[in-house]
C-alpha positions, -999 to +999 in steps of 0.1 A: +570-271+344+591-286+315+560-288+289+555-250+297+590-242+291+592-265+258+560-247+243+575-212+250+607-223+229+580-237+200+566-204+200+597-184+204+614-202+174+585-198+152+582-163+157+619-158+147+612-179+119+636-206+122+656-187+098+682-198+074+709-172+058+695-148+036+703-151-002+728-126-016+711-095-030+705-097-071+706-069-095+670-065-087+677-043-057+710-028-049+723+001-033+753+014-053+779+040-049+770+066-076+777+098-089+754+125-104+757+157-122+727+183-128+729+203-160+710+232-172+684+210-191+689+175-173+708+151-155+737+124-156+737+095-132+768+072-132+767+037-114+801+025-099+796-011-100+789-016-141+800+017-150+765+026-166+754+060-170+720+074-177+714+111-193+678+121-183+666+151-201+641+176-188+619+166-219+613+134-204+636+114-224+664+091-213+698+083-231+718+050-220+753+046-221+769+012-210+805+015-205+816+003-238+798+031-256+818+056-239+850+044-224+871+045-255+858+079-266+886+109-260+878+130-231+860+161-235+876+191-251+849+215-254+858+247-234+829+259-214+822+300-214+828+321-186+808+315-158+803+276-168+820+245-160+827+212-181+817+177-170+849+154-166+855+117-168+826+095-183+802+123-181+828+145-199+833+118-224+795+116-232+790+151-232+820+163-252+816+137-281+780+136-286+769+174-298+734+165-299+731+154-264+752+184-252+729+209-270+699+190-254+711+190-215+731+223-217+761+230-195+765+216-158+752+236-132+768+219-102+800+195-103+799+159-096+783+145-065+792+112-051+765+089-028+747+057-026+720+053-047+691+024-047+688+010-078+659-014-084+652-032-115+614-046-118+609-062-154+633-036-171+620-006-154+646+010-129+638+030-099+666+052-089+665+069-055+689+097-051+705+116-019+674+136-012+648+108-016+638+116-051+629+084-071+635+087-109+615+059-130+633+049-158+610+034-184+620+007-210+607+031-240+632+056-233+613+079-212+615+087-174+593+101-147+593+110-112+579+082-091+562+088-055+580+057-043+599+024-055+582-008-054+590-030-023+621-054-029+613-087-042+612-115-019+644-138-021+631-173-024+654-204-022+649-240-024+673-265-003+671-303-008+678-318+028+679-355+038+652-359+063+631-385+083+590-385+082+567-402+107+530-401+106+507-397+136+471-404+142+463-366+141+494-355+120+532-358+113+570-351+124+599-341+102+634-342+112+662-321+093+695-339+087+712-306+079+700-288+114+688-314+132+655-298+140+623-312+143+588-299+133+560-311+146+524-308+126+492-313+141+467-318+115+430-305+126+415-330+100+412-305+070+448-301+057+458-272+084+468-268+117+495-256+142+533-264+137+558-266+163+599-263+158+622-281+183+659-270+176+684-301+183+702-279+210+670-281+230+655-316+229+690-332+227+683-327+267+652-346+269+653-381+282+642-407+259+605-416+255+596-440+285+559-443+273+567-476+248+535-495+256+515-484+226+483-495+218+475-524+191+484-512+154+503-483+168+539-473+175+557-454+200+583-430+186+621-433+193+653-410+190+645-374+185+610-378+179+604-399+209+620-374+229+601-346+221+568-366+219+576-381+255+584-348+268+562-324+256+527-332+267+510-309+246+525-324+216+520-361+223+485-352+232+476-336+200+496-359+179+486-390+193+504-422+186+527-430+154+510-450+129+539-459+108+578-463+114+599-436+105+606-430+069+638-412+054+633-393+024+646-363+006+631-329+017+627-298-003+628-268+021+617-232+007+627-200+025+612-167+017+634-140+028+651-163+049+617-179+068+609-214+061+577-212+040+575-250+028+584-282+034+573-315+010+564-345+023+573-382+009+538-385-005+544-355-028+520-333-008+535-298+004+531-281+039+528-246+037+540-226+067+525-192+076+558-172+084+560-158+119+529-177+130+523-209+143+501-221+114+504-246+085+481-257+060+483-281+026 
């Protein structure tokens, strides 16, 4: 019964990814409070986090205004004719002080509208998702077009250097992480790949110490946390076999992708790659 429960814990923890906290968003993929204003011949867009303004003209060209280009300009003094409105604030400063731009886009046809805009920067190409789902693609060459969809967000990849303990076995190896106390069991099928198990410290610390201490010649019975997992979970013990060397401490580098552990290095420099949300690994 204990073996079945332990194996269920292994599969469950793997499926949830043994996740680490996700990294903070970068400027490559953000949702930012913004404003938009439609003009007779185009559109103005403002992002509040940087005060950056894009002017999209109906002829497919884009003009860019970082805050330093317009923040010190005087407010708009152009009086609109009857039936029209004049833009205000940053839009008004740009529109009122750049006659060529004003002639290009004409008068506003609606007031400014505030909303949360999705902003994605892929190698200098911006994808700006509007309130109605429209996506404007801003190209580095000063043009824009409509995009059917924005590329998926880039993965958040992080590296962590952690104290660890490693022990080789007849058919694989075990790794203990000092930061979380978690133990990974790697069964090697003989071709540099196999299955992986995950044991949280909160689970295995209640296992009894390993009582199978009569190792055959040239082999070692595991102790401490490794011993508790190995001695209590028959499937792990039968798959890994006996330890072939004592425990070894080393500096473990863990890679996470979108919060899921994806690689762990070994003391010999090899790297075990984990397939996220599965029970498989490979070199």
